[in-house]
N, C-alpha and C positions, 0 to 999 in steps of 0.2 A: 590520033589523034591528038599534036598536042590546042591546046585552047577552046580547044570545040567543049568542055563544062562547064556546064550550067550557074548560075550565081546560084549563092543562100536565098535571094527572094528569086530568081525562077523555075528552085525547086518545089519547095513547098508552093509556089503557083500551082505549078505541075501536082502535087501531092494531096493540091486543096480541088481541085480540076477532078479527081480521082476521087477523089474521094464522094462528089459532089454526082460522079456517073457511077459510084458501088448503093449510092443512098438512094438515088432517084432508082437501081432497077435492085432494088432489094435486096446486094450483093452483104450480107455482114460476114462468111469467111473473108472476105475483102480487107472490111469493114475493122473490125482485132488485125489482119491483120499489118493494118496498115499504119497504127498507134504508135509502132518501137518509131516509123521511119518518117510522120509527122514529130516525133519527142526531136532525131535527132537532129531532123531541117529543121526544126524553130532554134532550137543549140543553137546550128551554123548562123543561121539567119542573126541571132543575138549577138554573136563574134567577129560575122562580118561586115552587120551591118546591111544597111538596103537604102531610097532615096523620101521620100514620102510621098513619090508618089505611086512606087513596088507597095511603098506601105500601108497605103490607102488601100491596095485594089486588093495584096493581104488583109485587111480588116473587113473589108464585106467582102471578101472569098467566108472569109470562116464564121461572118455573122449570118450569112445566108446555108450554109451547111450543118448551124447549130438551130437552126430555124427548119429546116428538118428532120433534124433529130432529135426536135421537140416532139413535132408530131411521130414525128416513126414512135415518142417511143409515150405518144398518150392512146399511140395507135391503137398500141401493145399492148397496153392499158385495158379500154377500158376491153379488147378482147379478149382478155380474161379474167373481165367481170362479165361479161358474153358466159363464157364458157365454164366458169361457176357458179352463174346463177340458174345453168343449160340443165346441171346438174343435180341443185338445187333438189333435196328431198321432195318438194313438198308442192304443194298444187298449185295455180292460182287460176281461178273461178272463176264468170262473171256472169253478171244476175241480168237479167231480161235488159237495166235500164243502161248494160255498159258498167258500173259500176265493180271494178277487183274485190275478189275476198283469197290472197294467201293463207297460205298458213292449215291448209287444209291436205297430213297426208299419203302423200302418193304411195296406190300399188301396183302391184307388178301386176294384177287383174283388166287387161282391156274390157271394154264394154263392143257386145255386137249386136247390127243392127237384123233384125230378122224382115 
């Protein structure tokens, strides 16, 4: 039907909401596919313009998504760091006072208690 096409601001708002849902759901595939859609939407918004209220709403939604992206990036970095440290060839032990002693080479031997 004619006249049902979304305005540029409606399109960008919809895309940002879809991005928000994908971020909350951890849908990384969807997030990757959205980049060109968002780029086209923002280009159309630049070309067609929008009201101050629409731009303010878009700015808030984009900032919300940016905070989620930053938090997700920090979480991935922390998980990567944790995985790397858990694969370390060094063993960390603790003495009776709870002080850690790192740097002892780990061996593939296990100790068994009899």
